C-alpha positions as CSV (number, residue, x, y, z in Angstrom):
1,M,-2.4,-7.9,0.8
2,L,-3.0,-4.2,0.4
3,K,-2.1,-2.6,-2.9
4,A,0.3,-0.3,-1.2
5,Q,2.2,-3.2,0.4
6,Q,2.6,-4.8,-3.0
7,R,4.0,-1.6,-4.5
8,L,6.4,-1.2,-1.6
9,I,7.6,-4.8,-1.9
10,D,8.2,-4.3,-5.6
11,S,10.1,-1.0,-5.0
12,T,13.8,-0.9,-5.4
13,V,14.1,2.5,-3.7
14,N,13.0,4.2,-0.5
15,M,9.4,5.3,-0.7
16,T,6.2,6.3,1.1
17,I,2.6,5.5,0.2
18,G,0.2,7.1,2.7
19,N,0.9,5.5,6.0
20,H,3.2,2.9,4.7
21,S,6.8,3.2,3.7
22,V,9.8,1.1,2.9
23,K,13.5,1.7,3.5
24,H,16.3,-0.3,1.7
25,R,19.7,-0.9,3.4
26,G,21.9,-3.1,1.5
27,G,20.4,-6.6,1.5
28,D,17.9,-5.6,4.2
29,V,14.6,-4.0,3.7
30,S,12.4,-2.7,6.5
31,E,8.7,-2.0,5.8
32,Y,6.9,0.6,8.1
33,Y,3.3,1.2,9.0
34,H,2.6,4.6,10.8
35,A,6.4,5.0,11.4
36,T,6.6,1.7,13.2
37,C,8.8,-1.1,11.5
38,V,6.4,-3.9,11.3
39,C,8.5,-6.2,8.9
40,K,12.3,-6.5,8.3
41,V,13.5,-8.7,5.4
42,D,16.8,-10.1,5.0
43,W,16.8,-11.0,1.3
44,N,20.2,-12.7,1.1
45,N,19.5,-15.1,4.0
46,R,15.7,-15.5,3.2
47,I,14.7,-14.5,6.9
48,V,11.8,-12.1,7.8
49,H,10.9,-10.7,11.3
50,F,7.6,-9.3,12.3
51,D,6.9,-6.7,15.0
52,N,3.7,-4.9,15.9
53,G,5.5,-2.4,17.9
54,G,3.1,-2.8,20.9
55,Y,0.3,-1.7,18.6
56,S,-2.3,-4.8,18.7
57,T,-4.9,-3.0,16.5
58,P,-6.8,-4.7,13.7
59,S,-5.2,-2.4,11.0
60,T,-1.6,-3.4,12.2
61,T,-2.5,-7.0,12.4
62,R,-3.9,-6.8,8.9
63,V,-0.7,-5.2,7.6
64,I,1.6,-7.8,9.3
65,N,-0.6,-10.6,7.9
66,G,-0.3,-9.3,4.5
67,Y,3.5,-9.4,4.7
68,K,3.5,-12.7,6.4
69,E,1.4,-14.3,3.8
70,Y,3.7,-13.0,0.9
71,F,7.2,-13.8,2.6
72,V,6.4,-16.8,4.7
73,D,3.6,-18.5,2.9
74,D,4.2,-17.6,-0.7
75,L,8.0,-17.4,-0.8
76,G,8.9,-19.7,2.0
77,Y,11.1,-17.3,4.1
78,E,11.9,-18.2,7.6
79,E,10.2,-16.2,10.2
80,T,12.2,-15.3,13.3
């Protein structure tokens, strides 16, 4: 996982680090890469959704895989 991703996951406020950002809305958190929402997390129901927004680039895939490793593999969230 990229260092920026870990900082955004640990964040409790909306913030941007380079091309990465996070937006908090109640119990939901949206993780963005280049203004594309690549990961939506429902903390209350332990559900996570990934979307590359049509950008099948290696960098977008790497970002999504970082979030997938953390939320699905490490924390056991359900992927939709």
